[in-house]
C-alpha positions as CSV (number, residue, x, y, z in Angstrom):
1,M,-39.8,12.7,-49.5
2,A,-42.5,10.7,-47.7
3,G,-41.2,8.7,-44.8
4,A,-37.9,10.6,-44.6
5,Q,-36.5,11.1,-41.1
6,S,-33.7,13.1,-39.6
7,F,-31.7,12.1,-36.6
8,P,-30.0,14.7,-34.4
9,A,-26.3,14.3,-33.8
10,R,-25.3,12.8,-30.5
11,A,-24.3,15.4,-28.0
12,G,-20.6,16.0,-28.2
13,A,-20.1,13.9,-31.2
14,R,-18.2,15.4,-34.2
15,D,-18.6,13.8,-37.6
16,P,-16.3,15.5,-40.0
17,S,-18.6,14.5,-42.9
18,L,-21.4,16.6,-41.4
19,V,-19.4,19.7,-40.7
20,A,-20.4,22.8,-42.6
21,G,-18.0,24.8,-44.6
22,G,-17.1,22.2,-47.2
23,L,-16.9,22.6,-51.0
24,L,-20.7,22.0,-51.4
25,D,-21.4,24.9,-49.2
26,V,-19.0,27.1,-51.2
27,L,-20.8,26.1,-54.4
28,G,-24.2,26.7,-52.8
29,V,-25.8,23.6,-54.5
30,A,-29.6,23.8,-54.5
31,A,-31.7,20.6,-54.4
32,V,-35.3,20.7,-55.8
33,V,-37.6,17.6,-56.2
34,L,-40.5,17.7,-58.7
35,D,-43.4,15.3,-59.0
36,D,-44.4,13.7,-62.3
37,E,-46.6,16.7,-63.0
38,G,-43.8,19.2,-62.5
39,R,-44.9,20.6,-59.2
40,I,-42.3,21.4,-56.6
41,R,-42.4,18.9,-53.7
42,L,-39.1,19.5,-51.9
43,W,-37.1,22.8,-51.6
44,S,-33.7,23.0,-50.0
45,P,-32.4,26.0,-48.0
46,Q,-29.8,26.5,-50.7
47,A,-32.6,26.8,-53.3
48,K,-33.8,29.9,-51.6
49,R,-30.3,31.4,-51.8
50,V,-30.1,30.6,-55.6
51,Y,-33.7,31.4,-56.7
52,G,-34.8,33.8,-54.0
53,Y,-38.1,32.0,-53.1
54,T,-38.8,30.6,-49.7
55,A,-40.0,27.0,-49.3
56,Q,-43.5,28.3,-48.5
57,E,-43.5,30.3,-51.7
58,A,-42.2,27.5,-53.9
59,L,-43.7,24.2,-52.6
60,G,-46.7,23.1,-54.7
61,Q,-45.9,25.5,-57.5
62,Y,-45.3,24.4,-61.1
63,A,-41.5,24.8,-61.5
64,A,-41.7,25.8,-65.1
65,K,-44.1,28.7,-64.4
66,L,-42.3,29.8,-61.2
67,L,-38.7,29.7,-62.5
68,V,-38.7,29.8,-66.3
69,D,-39.6,32.6,-68.7
70,E,-42.4,31.8,-71.1
71,E,-40.1,31.8,-74.1
72,H,-38.1,28.9,-72.6
73,R,-41.0,26.8,-71.2
74,E,-41.5,24.5,-74.2
75,V,-37.8,23.5,-74.1
76,V,-38.0,22.9,-70.3
77,L,-41.1,20.8,-70.6
78,R,-39.5,18.7,-73.4
79,L,-36.4,18.1,-71.3
80,F,-38.5,17.3,-68.2
81,A,-40.5,14.7,-70.1
82,Q,-37.2,13.2,-71.4
83,V,-36.0,12.8,-67.8
84,M,-39.3,11.4,-66.5
85,S,-39.4,8.9,-69.3
86,G,-36.2,7.4,-68.1
87,E,-34.3,8.1,-71.3
88,G,-31.4,9.6,-69.2
89,T,-30.3,12.5,-67.1
90,W,-30.0,16.0,-68.3
91,A,-27.2,18.4,-67.5
92,G,-26.5,21.8,-68.7
93,V,-26.8,25.5,-68.2
94,F,-30.2,27.2,-68.4
95,P,-31.4,30.7,-67.7
96,V,-33.6,30.9,-64.6
97,R,-35.8,33.7,-63.4
98,H,-35.0,35.0,-59.9
99,K,-37.7,36.2,-57.6
100,D,-36.4,39.7,-58.0
101,G,-37.1,39.5,-61.7
102,S,-33.6,39.1,-62.9
103,T,-32.3,36.2,-65.0
104,L,-29.3,34.1,-64.0
105,L,-27.5,31.2,-65.5
106,V,-27.7,28.1,-63.5
107,E,-25.9,24.8,-64.1
108,F,-28.3,21.8,-63.6
109,R,-27.9,18.1,-63.0
110,N,-31.4,16.4,-63.3
111,V,-32.2,12.7,-62.6
112,R,-35.4,10.6,-62.2
113,L,-36.2,9.2,-58.8
114,E,-38.6,6.3,-58.1
115,A,-40.4,6.0,-54.7
116,D,-41.3,2.7,-53.1
117,N,-44.9,3.1,-54.2
118,G,-43.7,3.3,-57.8
119,R,-44.3,7.0,-58.2
120,M,-41.7,9.0,-60.2
121,F,-40.0,12.2,-59.2
122,A,-37.3,14.4,-60.7
123,L,-34.3,15.6,-58.7
124,G,-32.7,18.8,-59.8
125,L,-29.3,19.8,-58.4
126,A,-28.3,23.3,-59.4
127,S,-25.6,25.9,-58.7
128,E,-25.2,29.4,-60.0
129,Q,-22.9,29.2,-63.0
130,A,-20.7,32.1,-62.0
131,T,-19.9,30.6,-58.7
132,L,-19.3,27.2,-60.2
133,R,-17.0,28.6,-62.9
134,R,-15.0,30.6,-60.3
135,V,-14.4,27.5,-58.3
136,E,-13.5,25.5,-61.4
137,R,-11.0,28.3,-62.4
138,D,-9.5,28.3,-58.9
139,L,-9.2,24.5,-58.9
140,A,-7.7,24.5,-62.4
141,L,-5.2,27.2,-61.5
142,S,-4.3,25.5,-58.3
143,L,-3.8,22.2,-60.0
144,R,-1.7,23.8,-62.8
145,L,0.4,25.7,-60.3
146,V,0.9,22.6,-58.2
147,D,1.8,20.4,-61.3
148,Q,4.0,22.9,-63.1
149,S,5.6,24.7,-60.2
150,P,9.4,24.4,-60.0
151,I,8.9,24.5,-56.2
152,G,8.3,21.1,-54.5
153,L,4.9,21.1,-53.0
154,A,3.2,18.5,-50.7
155,V,0.1,18.2,-48.6
156,L,0.1,16.0,-45.5
157,N,-2.9,15.1,-43.4
158,T,-3.2,15.5,-39.7
159,E,-1.5,12.1,-39.3
160,L,1.4,13.6,-41.3
161,R,0.9,11.2,-44.2
162,Y,1.3,12.4,-47.7
163,V,-2.0,13.1,-49.6
164,L,-0.5,15.2,-52.5
165,V,2.9,15.5,-54.0
166,N,3.7,17.5,-57.1
167,P,6.2,16.5,-59.9
168,A,8.8,19.0,-58.6
169,L,8.9,17.3,-55.2
170,E,9.1,13.9,-57.0
171,R,12.3,15.1,-58.7
172,I,13.7,16.6,-55.4
173,N,13.0,13.5,-53.4
174,G,13.8,11.0,-56.2
175,V,10.6,9.0,-55.2
176,P,7.4,8.7,-57.4
177,A,4.3,10.5,-56.2
178,D,2.3,7.3,-55.7
179,E,5.1,6.0,-53.4
180,H,4.6,9.0,-51.2
181,L,0.9,8.8,-50.8
182,G,-0.2,7.4,-47.4
183,R,3.3,7.2,-46.1
184,R,5.2,9.4,-43.6
185,I,8.3,11.4,-44.2
186,V,10.5,8.9,-42.2
187,D,9.3,6.2,-44.6
188,V,10.0,8.1,-47.8
189,L,13.1,10.0,-46.9
190,P,15.4,7.9,-44.7
191,F,18.3,10.2,-45.5
192,L,16.7,13.0,-43.5
193,D,16.0,13.5,-39.8
194,G,12.3,12.8,-40.4
195,S,11.4,12.8,-36.7
196,T,12.6,16.3,-36.2
197,V,10.8,17.5,-39.4
198,E,7.6,15.9,-38.2
199,D,7.9,17.6,-34.8
200,R,8.2,20.9,-36.5
201,M,5.0,20.1,-38.5
202,R,3.1,19.2,-35.4
203,E,4.1,22.6,-33.9
204,V,2.7,24.3,-37.0
205,M,-0.6,22.4,-36.8
206,A,-0.9,23.2,-33.1
207,S,0.0,26.9,-33.2
208,G,-1.0,27.9,-36.7
209,R,2.3,29.8,-37.0
210,P,4.0,28.9,-40.3
211,V,7.7,28.0,-40.7
212,L,9.1,30.2,-43.5
213,D,12.2,29.6,-45.6
214,E,13.9,27.4,-43.0
215,F,17.4,26.4,-44.4
216,T,18.3,22.8,-44.3
217,T,20.7,20.4,-45.9
218,G,20.8,16.7,-46.5
219,R,20.6,14.0,-49.2
220,T,17.8,12.2,-50.9
221,A,17.4,9.3,-53.3
222,A,17.6,11.7,-56.2
223,D,21.3,12.4,-55.5
224,P,22.4,10.2,-52.5
225,E,26.2,11.1,-53.0
226,R,25.8,14.8,-52.7
227,D,24.6,17.2,-50.1
228,H,21.8,19.5,-51.2
229,S,20.4,22.6,-49.6
230,W,16.7,23.6,-49.4
231,L,14.5,26.4,-48.1
232,V,11.5,24.7,-46.5
233,S,8.2,26.4,-45.5
234,V,5.4,24.7,-43.7
235,Y,1.8,26.1,-43.4
236,R,-1.2,24.8,-41.6
237,L,-4.3,24.0,-43.8
238,D,-7.7,24.9,-42.4
239,D,-11.1,24.5,-44.1
240,Q,-13.6,27.4,-44.2
241,A,-15.0,26.4,-40.8
242,G,-11.5,26.6,-39.3
243,H,-11.0,22.9,-38.9
244,V,-7.4,21.7,-39.4
245,L,-6.9,19.5,-42.5
246,G,-3.1,19.1,-42.2
247,V,-0.1,21.0,-43.5
248,A,1.2,22.2,-46.8
249,V,4.9,22.0,-47.5
250,S,7.0,24.0,-50.0
251,V,10.6,23.0,-50.8
252,V,12.9,25.2,-52.9
253,D,16.2,23.6,-53.9
254,V,18.8,26.3,-53.3
255,T,21.9,24.1,-53.7
256,E,23.4,26.1,-56.5
257,Q,22.8,29.4,-54.8
258,H,24.1,28.1,-51.5
259,E,27.2,26.7,-53.2
260,A,27.7,30.0,-55.0
261,A,27.4,31.9,-51.7
262,V,29.8,29.5,-50.0
263,S,32.3,29.9,-52.9
264,A,31.9,33.7,-52.8
265,A,32.5,33.6,-49.0
266,Q,35.5,31.3,-49.5
267,A,36.9,33.7,-52.1
268,R,36.4,36.6,-49.8
269,R,38.1,34.6,-47.0
270,R,41.0,33.8,-49.4
271,L,41.4,37.4,-50.4
272,S,41.3,38.5,-46.7
273,L,43.8,35.9,-45.8
274,I,46.2,36.9,-48.6
275,A,45.8,40.6,-47.5
276,D,46.4,39.6,-43.9
277,A,49.5,37.7,-45.1
278,S,50.8,40.8,-46.8
279,V,50.7,42.6,-43.5
280,R,51.8,39.8,-41.2
281,I,54.6,38.0,-43.2
282,G,57.9,39.7,-43.5
283,T,57.6,42.2,-40.7
284,T,61.4,41.7,-40.0
285,L,64.4,40.5,-41.8
286,D,64.8,37.6,-39.5
287,L,64.6,34.3,-41.3
288,E,63.1,32.3,-38.4
289,V,60.5,35.0,-37.6
290,T,59.4,35.2,-41.2
291,A,59.0,31.4,-41.5
292,R,57.0,31.4,-38.2
293,E,54.8,34.2,-39.5
294,L,54.0,32.1,-42.6
295,A,53.1,29.1,-40.5
296,E,50.9,31.2,-38.2
297,V,49.0,32.7,-41.2
298,A,48.3,29.2,-42.6
299,V,46.9,27.9,-39.2
300,P,44.0,27.4,-38.7
301,E,42.5,29.0,-41.8
302,V,44.2,26.6,-44.3
303,A,45.5,23.8,-42.2
304,D,45.6,22.3,-38.7
305,I,49.3,21.8,-38.7
306,A,51.8,23.8,-40.8
307,A,55.6,23.5,-41.0
308,V,58.1,25.6,-43.0
309,D,61.3,23.8,-44.1
310,V,64.1,25.5,-46.0
311,L,66.7,23.8,-48.1
312,D,69.9,23.7,-46.2
313,T,71.9,24.4,-49.4
314,V,70.0,27.7,-49.6
315,L,71.2,28.8,-46.2
316,A,74.6,27.2,-45.8
317,G,75.5,26.4,-49.4
318,P,76.3,22.9,-50.8
319,R,78.5,20.7,-48.7
320,P,81.8,19.7,-50.4
321,G,81.9,16.0,-51.5
322,E,78.3,15.3,-50.3
323,T,76.2,13.0,-52.5
324,D,72.6,12.6,-51.5
325,G,71.3,10.1,-54.0
326,G,68.1,12.1,-54.7
327,A,67.6,13.1,-51.0
328,V,67.2,16.7,-49.9
329,R,68.6,18.2,-46.7
330,F,66.1,20.5,-45.0
331,R,66.4,22.8,-42.1
332,A,63.2,23.1,-40.0
333,L,62.4,26.8,-39.5
334,A,58.8,26.9,-38.1
335,L,56.1,24.6,-36.8
336,T,52.6,25.7,-35.8
337,A,49.5,23.7,-34.8
338,A,45.9,24.9,-34.1
339,Y,45.7,22.7,-31.0
340,P,47.9,20.3,-29.1
341,T,48.4,17.2,-31.3
342,P,50.8,14.3,-31.6
343,A,51.4,15.5,-35.2
344,T,53.8,18.2,-33.9
345,E,55.9,15.4,-32.3
346,A,56.1,13.8,-35.7
347,A,57.8,16.9,-37.2
348,D,61.5,17.7,-37.1
349,P,62.3,20.0,-34.2
350,V,62.7,23.6,-35.3
351,G,66.3,24.4,-36.0
352,D,67.3,20.8,-36.8
353,V,68.7,19.7,-40.2
354,A,67.4,16.5,-41.6
355,L,68.0,14.5,-44.8
356,Y,64.7,13.6,-46.5
357,G,64.7,10.7,-48.8
358,P,63.7,10.9,-52.4
359,T,60.3,9.1,-51.8
360,R,59.2,11.8,-49.3
361,L,56.4,14.0,-50.7
362,V,58.0,17.1,-49.5
363,T,61.3,16.1,-51.2
364,Q,59.3,15.7,-54.5
365,C,57.7,19.1,-53.9
366,A,61.1,20.8,-53.5
367,R,62.8,18.9,-56.4
368,T,60.0,19.6,-58.9
369,G,58.9,23.0,-57.6
370,R,55.3,21.9,-57.8
371,P,52.6,21.4,-55.2
372,V,51.9,17.8,-54.0
373,L,48.3,17.1,-53.0
374,V,47.0,14.0,-51.2
375,P,43.3,14.9,-50.6
376,R,42.6,11.7,-48.6
377,V,45.5,10.2,-46.8
378,R,45.5,6.4,-46.8
379,P,47.6,4.3,-44.4
380,Q,50.1,3.6,-47.3
381,D,50.6,7.3,-47.8
382,L,51.8,8.1,-44.3
383,P,55.4,6.7,-44.8
384,R,55.8,9.2,-47.7
385,I,54.7,12.0,-45.4
386,A,56.3,11.1,-42.1
387,R,60.0,11.3,-41.4
388,N,60.3,7.9,-39.8
389,E,58.3,4.9,-38.6
390,D,57.6,6.5,-35.2
391,A,56.3,9.6,-37.0
392,V,53.9,7.4,-39.0
393,H,52.2,6.2,-35.9
394,L,52.0,9.7,-34.4
395,L,50.4,11.1,-37.6
396,A,47.9,8.2,-37.6
397,A,47.1,8.8,-33.9
398,A,46.6,12.5,-34.7
399,G,44.0,11.6,-37.4
400,V,45.8,13.3,-40.3
401,H,43.6,12.7,-43.3
402,S,44.7,15.2,-45.9
403,Y,48.1,16.5,-46.9
404,L,49.4,19.4,-49.0
405,A,53.0,20.6,-49.7
406,V,53.7,23.7,-51.8
407,P,57.1,25.0,-52.8
408,L,58.6,28.2,-51.6
409,I,59.9,29.8,-54.8
410,A,61.5,33.3,-55.0
411,R,63.3,34.8,-58.0
412,G,63.0,31.4,-59.8
413,Q,64.7,29.4,-57.1
414,V,63.1,26.8,-54.8
415,L,63.9,27.8,-51.3
416,G,62.0,25.1,-49.4
417,A,58.4,23.9,-48.8
418,L,55.3,24.8,-46.8
419,D,54.0,21.5,-45.4
420,L,50.3,21.4,-44.4
421,K,48.2,18.8,-42.8
422,R,44.5,18.5,-41.7
423,A,43.3,16.3,-38.9
424,R,40.4,18.0,-37.0
425,N,39.2,20.0,-40.0
426,P,37.1,17.4,-41.8
427,A,37.3,18.8,-45.3
428,P,40.1,17.4,-47.5
429,F,42.4,19.9,-49.2
430,S,41.0,21.0,-52.5
431,K,42.3,22.7,-55.7
432,D,41.3,26.0,-54.2
433,D,43.4,25.3,-51.1
434,V,46.3,24.5,-53.4
435,L,45.9,27.9,-55.1
436,L,45.6,29.7,-51.7
437,A,48.6,27.9,-50.2
438,T,50.7,28.6,-53.3
439,E,49.8,32.3,-53.1
440,L,50.7,32.5,-49.4
441,A,54.0,30.5,-50.1
442,A,54.9,32.8,-53.0
443,R,54.4,35.9,-50.9
444,A,56.3,34.5,-48.0
445,A,59.1,33.1,-50.2
446,V,60.1,36.6,-51.3
447,S,60.3,37.7,-47.6
448,I,62.2,34.6,-46.7
449,D,64.6,35.2,-49.6
450,N,65.1,38.8,-48.5
451,A,65.8,37.6,-45.0
452,R,68.2,35.0,-46.3
453,W,70.2,37.5,-48.4
454,Y,70.1,40.1,-45.6
455,Q,71.4,37.4,-43.2
456,R,74.2,36.6,-45.6
457,Q,75.0,40.3,-46.1
458,R,74.9,41.0,-42.3
459,E,77.1,38.0,-41.6
460,T,79.6,39.3,-44.2
461,A,79.5,42.8,-42.8
462,L,80.0,41.5,-39.2
463,M,82.9,39.3,-40.4
464,L,84.4,42.3,-42.2
465,Q,83.9,44.6,-39.2
466,R,85.3,42.2,-36.7
467,H,88.2,41.6,-38.9
468,L,88.8,45.4,-39.2
469,L,88.4,46.0,-35.4
470,P,91.6,45.6,-33.4
471,Q,92.3,42.2,-31.9
472,R,93.0,42.3,-28.2
473,P,95.6,45.1,-27.9
474,A,98.6,44.8,-25.7
475,A,98.3,46.6,-22.4
476,P,99.6,50.2,-23.1
477,P,102.0,51.8,-20.6
478,G,100.1,53.5,-17.7
479,L,96.7,52.3,-18.8
480,D,94.4,49.4,-18.2
481,I,91.9,48.9,-21.1
482,A,88.5,47.2,-21.4
483,Y,86.3,47.4,-24.5
484,R,83.2,46.0,-26.0
485,Y,81.7,45.9,-29.5
486,Q,78.0,44.9,-29.8
487,P,76.3,44.8,-33.2
488,A,72.7,46.0,-33.7
489,A,69.7,43.8,-33.1
490,A,69.3,40.8,-35.4
491,D,66.7,42.5,-37.7
492,D,68.9,45.4,-38.4
493,E,72.1,45.8,-40.5
494,T,75.6,46.0,-39.0
495,G,76.8,49.6,-38.4
496,G,80.2,51.2,-38.8
497,D,81.2,51.7,-35.1
498,W,84.8,51.1,-34.2
499,F,87.4,51.6,-31.5
500,D,91.2,51.5,-31.5
501,V,94.1,51.5,-29.0
502,I,97.3,52.7,-30.7
503,A,100.7,52.5,-29.0
504,L,102.9,55.5,-29.8
505,S,106.4,56.6,-29.0
506,G,107.3,57.9,-25.6
507,D,104.8,55.5,-23.9
508,R,102.0,57.5,-25.2
509,T,98.7,55.9,-26.3
510,A,96.0,57.0,-28.7
511,L,92.4,56.0,-27.9
512,V,90.0,56.3,-30.7
513,V,86.2,55.7,-30.9
514,G,84.3,56.4,-34.1
515,D,80.9,55.9,-35.7
516,V,80.4,55.8,-39.5
517,M,76.8,56.9,-40.5
518,G,74.9,54.2,-42.3
519,S,74.9,50.4,-42.0
520,G,75.9,47.3,-43.9
521,I,79.0,46.4,-45.8
522,N,79.5,49.9,-47.1
523,A,79.6,51.3,-43.5
524,A,82.0,48.6,-42.4
525,A,84.3,49.2,-45.4
526,T,84.3,53.0,-44.7
527,M,85.0,52.3,-41.0
528,G,88.0,50.1,-42.1
529,Q,89.4,52.9,-44.2
530,L,89.0,55.6,-41.5
531,R,90.5,53.3,-38.8
532,A,93.6,52.6,-41.0
533,T,93.9,56.4,-41.8
534,A,93.6,57.3,-38.1
535,R,96.3,54.8,-37.2
536,A,98.6,56.2,-39.8
537,L,98.0,59.8,-38.7
538,A,98.5,58.9,-35.0
539,R,102.0,57.7,-35.7
540,L,102.9,61.2,-37.2
541,D,102.9,62.7,-33.6
542,L,100.1,65.1,-34.6
543,D,97.9,66.6,-31.9
544,P,94.3,65.3,-31.8
545,A,92.7,68.3,-33.6
546,T,95.1,68.0,-36.5
547,V,94.5,64.3,-36.7
548,L,90.7,65.0,-37.0
549,T,91.3,67.6,-39.6
550,H,93.1,65.1,-41.8
551,L,90.5,62.5,-41.1
552,D,87.8,65.0,-42.1
553,A,89.5,65.5,-45.5
554,A,90.0,61.7,-45.9
555,T,86.3,61.2,-45.2
556,A,85.3,63.8,-47.7
557,D,87.4,61.9,-50.3
558,L,85.2,58.8,-49.7
559,G,82.1,60.5,-51.2
560,D,79.0,60.8,-49.2
561,A,80.5,59.2,-46.1
562,T,80.2,61.0,-42.7
563,A,81.3,59.9,-39.3
564,T,81.7,61.0,-35.7
565,C,84.9,60.5,-33.8
566,V,86.6,61.1,-30.5
567,Y,90.4,61.1,-30.4
568,A,92.3,61.0,-27.1
569,L,96.1,61.1,-26.7
570,Y,97.4,60.1,-23.3
571,D,100.9,60.6,-21.9
572,P,101.4,58.6,-18.7
573,H,104.5,60.7,-17.8
574,T,102.5,63.9,-17.6
575,H,99.1,62.3,-16.8
576,L,97.7,64.6,-19.5
577,C,95.1,63.4,-21.9
578,H,94.6,65.6,-25.0
579,I,91.2,65.1,-26.5
580,A,89.4,66.3,-29.7
581,V,85.9,65.6,-30.7
582,A,84.2,65.5,-34.2
583,G,80.5,65.6,-33.5
584,H,80.7,62.7,-31.1
585,P,79.1,62.2,-27.6
586,P,81.2,63.6,-24.8
587,P,83.5,61.2,-22.8
588,V,82.9,60.6,-19.1
589,H,85.7,61.3,-16.6
590,L,85.7,59.3,-13.4
591,R,87.8,60.2,-10.4
592,P,87.8,58.3,-7.2
593,G,85.6,59.9,-4.5
594,R,84.1,62.4,-6.9
595,P,80.9,62.2,-9.1
596,P,81.4,61.3,-12.7
597,R,81.4,64.2,-15.1
598,L,80.8,64.6,-18.8
599,L,83.7,66.4,-20.3
600,D,82.7,69.8,-21.6
601,L,84.5,69.8,-25.0
602,P,84.0,71.6,-28.2
603,T,81.9,69.1,-30.2
604,G,83.1,70.1,-33.6
605,A,81.4,68.8,-36.8
606,P,81.2,65.3,-38.0
607,L,84.0,64.0,-40.3
608,G,83.2,64.6,-43.9
609,V,81.4,67.9,-43.4
610,G,84.5,69.9,-44.1
611,G,85.5,73.5,-43.3
612,V,84.9,73.3,-39.5
613,P,87.9,73.6,-37.3
614,F,88.6,71.2,-34.5
615,S,89.9,72.0,-31.0
616,T,92.1,70.0,-28.6
617,T,91.4,70.1,-24.8
618,A,93.8,68.8,-22.2
619,V,92.4,66.8,-19.3
620,T,94.4,65.5,-16.3
621,L,94.0,61.7,-15.9
622,D,95.6,60.8,-12.6
623,P,96.2,57.2,-11.5
624,G,92.9,55.6,-10.6
625,D,90.9,57.9,-13.0
626,D,88.8,56.4,-15.7
627,L,88.0,57.7,-19.2
628,V,84.8,56.3,-20.8
629,L,84.5,56.6,-24.6
630,Y,81.4,55.2,-26.4
631,T,79.3,55.6,-29.5
632,D,75.7,56.9,-29.5
633,G,74.2,53.4,-29.8
634,L,74.8,53.1,-26.0
635,I,72.7,56.1,-25.0
636,E,70.3,57.0,-27.8
637,T,66.7,55.8,-27.6
638,R,63.5,56.8,-29.4
639,D,61.5,57.6,-26.3
640,Q,64.0,59.7,-24.2
641,D,66.0,62.8,-25.0
642,I,69.8,62.7,-25.1
643,D,70.3,64.7,-21.9
644,T,68.2,62.3,-19.9
645,R,70.2,59.3,-21.3
646,L,73.5,61.0,-20.6
647,A,72.4,61.7,-17.0
648,T,71.4,58.0,-16.7
649,L,74.9,57.1,-17.9
650,T,76.7,59.3,-15.2
651,D,74.3,58.0,-12.6
652,L,75.2,54.4,-13.4
653,L,78.9,55.2,-13.1
654,T,78.4,56.8,-9.7
655,G,79.6,54.8,-6.7
656,P,82.5,52.5,-5.8
657,S,85.0,51.7,-8.5
658,R,84.5,48.4,-10.3
659,P,86.8,46.3,-12.4
660,L,86.7,47.6,-16.0
661,E,85.4,44.4,-17.5
662,D,82.5,44.5,-15.0
663,T,81.8,48.1,-15.8
664,C,81.5,47.4,-19.5
665,D,79.1,44.6,-18.9
666,F,77.1,46.6,-16.4
667,L,76.7,49.6,-18.7
668,L,75.6,47.4,-21.7
669,A,73.1,45.5,-19.5
670,A,71.6,48.7,-18.1
671,L,71.6,50.9,-21.2
672,R,71.4,48.6,-24.2
673,R,67.8,47.8,-25.2
674,P,66.8,44.7,-27.2
675,D,65.1,46.8,-29.9
676,T,68.2,49.1,-30.4
677,H,68.7,49.8,-34.1
678,D,72.4,50.8,-33.8
679,D,75.6,49.1,-32.9
680,V,77.8,50.0,-29.9
681,A,81.5,50.5,-29.4
682,L,82.6,51.1,-25.8
683,L,86.2,51.7,-24.6
684,I,87.2,52.4,-21.0
685,A,90.8,53.4,-19.9
686,R,92.0,53.5,-16.3
687,A,95.2,55.3,-15.6
688,H,97.8,53.9,-13.2
689,A,101.3,54.7,-12.3
690,L,104.1,53.6,-14.7
691,T,106.0,50.6,-13.6
692,A,109.7,51.2,-13.2
693,T,111.8,49.3,-15.6
């Protein structure tokens, strides 16, 4: 237009409104000005791109003749007259002839312009319809996707203020869209660490590298009482010229998936813990060890502190005349903590027996046979958990905030309780924890019950065996005697080893050591029968081989019983010792000044085999000589052969003579191993001259 001027931009200045690459450039909007006669007076560079004519070719030409086919000119002239008359603008799609002869549809916006001299002009703004429709479709699709997407979407400008928020993000944040616009994240979402989020967005704007599916958790106004989980992605937004417009944010709520994954992981952990418990609990038949194994499995996976308490009546039976008024007497068997804590000082010391009052939660657990759960321990709950006032203060100091007790039930009987506490673990005990602890307790209770019954059976067998073994025998003529009986390790059953010293006529003495195969009460009972039979046979003045023959027959009459035995008959007047062996380890003969020797005797067959003859061998036992009789529990081990162990035995007996009692202790200390699975009977006789009467 006349008088129009252009001003160059100041060097170095950058006005975003003048930067190329915006939407108008994408649309390729052409501007054309016609005078009142319809001649082209102004022609924009974009017009050349739309119509194909340069400004030199178009300026001064009648627009209708240059751009419109003859069949459409009448309509164009009528519309042009309508615009120039001031009746209004005209907009629509019209076919236009391109310089190359083709026809294209162009969308027009035409308005009348008035110059300062009163002259009228027509301004036509046009864009190729295909380009315009493509942009419209893209915008419509983008808006529809943004509005209807289940994913929360937002656009923030370079100042990190919201300029767009879709409905999904409104629901996630619990804040209307218009309350987002113009505000920062820290203003809209005070529940989140907005400063850290904004720092990440600035990194994205600076580097152009997006943040993809970053997992985060937190709370918003939509659900302020519950933690939610989201996958957040942040992208930088650039225009077509590469200038940064801000960032786009997508937020996907994955709370349900995260909770499902956590639940699945917890289920796998529970199954793994139960499987681990099956392996780790009940490795022995020792009651205390089994209880400790249960406590160690529960810590720290289930609780920070675990205690196992068993009803004293289960272990020792009811106490006559005792009335408890609803209280329960417990014996503390195990206590385990994940870390040093005052809570362990609040518990009963392991091994102690304590009377718990009826208001104690663990008492209620044992009496009802049901779990007792206190998810969040309040100060008024502590007296029902702690054993006394001092323990209340210790539990409070330890920070105990959640409590669970589950019963130990086996074969329908409540044996005790598993007592669990959390202090450092921030999560309260849940119903899932109750199920897990109950499963662990049920598995452990069977092992505890087995250990309890084994312990009773073992104590019965030991009592029976000790009753059947000889009490301290009177000193026989011409012999000094020392003996030991040592049962198997605590996790094994009692065996059937025995020894005997039998006074006979003529100052003679029978020395017997035997070993019934098997263990438990049956072995002890069989041992008692064989010992009584041997004593009866000894008094018949039979030689040792004959005694063993009769014992063999008696053993066969007992069914499947077998036993080994060594029978020695010593006469202090002749200093002869007649010995017969039934499958038993050889005795050791010690003579002053000479090396110990294993007696080379016919070993015979074990008692109960039948049909194998026994032999009697005479050995001189002079004053000062020792005869060492023993069962195989003294010398047999799993990692050394029998010859090596026998050589070790004779080596230990080499050297100066010791008192017999000292020799017994020395041999047991040197040869007996803590893990030995067999009992031991040891009998040592030292000959001396008869005292004149």
